[in-house]
C-alpha positions in Angstrom: 70.6 92.6 41.4 68.9 96.1 41.0 67.3 97.8 42.6 67.7 95.4 45.8 69.4 92.9 47.1 68.9 88.9 46.7 68.3 89.2 51.1 66.1 92.5 50.6 64.0 90.2 47.9 64.1 87.0 50.1 62.5 89.4 52.3 59.9 91.0 50.5 58.7 87.6 49.3 58.4 86.2 52.1 56.4 89.8 53.8 53.6 88.9 50.4 51.1 86.7 52.4 50.6 84.9 49.0 54.5 84.1 48.1 55.4 83.5 51.3 55.6 79.6 51.3 57.1 79.7 47.8 60.3 77.6 48.0 63.5 80.0 47.3 66.6 79.0 46.5 69.3 81.7 46.8 72.2 81.5 44.4 75.1 84.0 45.5 78.7 84.4 45.2 78.7 85.9 49.2 79.5 82.3 50.7 80.4 84.0 54.3 78.1 82.8 57.3 76.7 86.1 58.3 74.9 86.1 54.7 74.4 82.4 55.1 72.6 82.5 59.0 70.6 85.6 57.1 69.3 84.2 54.4 68.0 81.7 56.9 66.6 84.2 59.5 64.7 86.0 56.5 62.7 82.9 55.7 65.3 80.8 52.7 64.8 77.6 51.4 68.1 76.7 50.1 71.5 78.5 49.3 73.8 78.0 47.0 77.3 79.3 46.5 79.0 80.1 43.3 80.5 78.4 41.5 78.3 75.5 41.6 77.6 72.0 39.6 74.9 70.3 38.0 74.9 68.5 40.9 75.3 70.6 43.9 72.0 72.2 42.3 69.8 69.2 41.5 70.9 68.2 45.3 69.2 71.2 46.7 66.4 71.5 44.2 65.7 67.8 45.4 65.9 69.1 49.2 63.4 71.7 48.6 61.1 70.3 46.2 61.3 66.7 46.6 63.6 64.3 44.4 63.0 64.4 40.2 
């Protein structure tokens, strides 16, 4: 994602008062524990590692927004 990383974008969103409470699900190919920890520390609502399927996506969205 150019010109910034997803983590940088997340930090920018969380630093913006009008956006800081918006649910944020990060989708990435990076499943390293340190990346997940950094995203959690930055305020990510949930984290999905590629590849994923529709069931996983629905579970993650439901966990953030509630059942649908």
